[in-house]
C-alpha positions as CSV (number, residue, x, y, z in Angstrom):
1,X,12.7,-9.9,-11.6
2,X,9.0,-10.5,-11.0
3,X,7.1,-8.4,-8.6
4,X,6.3,-10.3,-5.4
5,X,2.9,-8.6,-5.0
6,X,1.4,-9.1,-8.5
7,X,3.8,-11.8,-9.9
8,X,4.3,-9.9,-13.2
9,X,7.7,-9.6,-14.8
10,X,8.1,-5.8,-14.2
11,X,11.1,-3.8,-13.1
12,X,10.9,-3.6,-9.3
13,X,12.5,-1.4,-6.8
14,X,12.4,-0.7,-3.1
15,X,9.7,1.8,-2.0
16,X,9.6,3.7,1.2
17,X,6.4,3.9,3.1
18,X,6.1,5.1,6.7
19,X,5.5,2.6,9.4
20,X,2.0,4.0,9.8
21,X,1.3,3.6,6.1
22,X,2.5,0.0,6.1
23,X,0.4,-0.8,9.1
24,X,-2.7,0.6,7.4
25,X,-2.0,-1.2,4.1
26,X,-1.5,-4.5,5.9
27,X,-4.6,-4.1,8.1
28,X,-6.7,-3.2,5.0
29,X,-5.4,-6.3,3.2
30,X,-3.7,-4.3,0.5
31,X,-0.2,-5.5,1.4
32,X,0.7,-8.9,2.7
33,X,2.9,-8.6,5.8
34,X,5.5,-11.0,4.2
35,X,6.0,-8.4,1.4
36,X,7.0,-5.5,3.7
37,X,10.5,-4.2,2.7
38,X,10.3,-6.2,-0.6
39,X,10.8,-4.4,-3.9
40,X,7.6,-3.9,-5.9
41,X,6.8,-2.7,-9.4
42,X,5.5,0.8,-10.4
43,X,1.9,-0.5,-10.9
44,X,1.7,-2.0,-7.4
45,X,3.3,1.1,-5.9
46,X,0.6,3.3,-7.6
47,X,-2.1,0.9,-6.4
48,X,-0.8,1.1,-2.8
49,X,-0.5,4.9,-3.0
50,X,-4.1,5.1,-4.2
51,X,-5.3,2.8,-1.4
52,X,-3.6,5.0,1.1
53,X,-5.2,8.2,-0.3
54,X,-8.6,6.5,-0.5
55,X,-8.3,5.1,3.0
56,X,-7.2,8.4,4.4
57,X,-10.2,10.1,2.8
58,X,-12.6,7.5,4.3
59,X,-11.1,7.8,7.8
60,X,-11.3,11.6,7.6
61,X,-14.9,11.4,6.5
62,X,-15.9,9.0,9.3
63,X,-14.2,11.2,11.9
64,X,-16.1,14.3,10.6
65,X,-19.4,12.4,10.8
66,X,-18.7,11.2,14.3
67,X,-18.0,14.8,15.5
């Protein structure tokens, strides 16, 4: 089965992200809303995890600068 996010023929499986994480990924343009709850490949999962980690770091840095 091909991954609906990257269209490569990789093994896909369902991944669990919190609602907050999904909302962040969709708002940042990392995940199309139509792909929520769709199985994705390992490479896309790693990319999304990295985007969440990077995004969390950026949000934390902006909050500390604002304080």
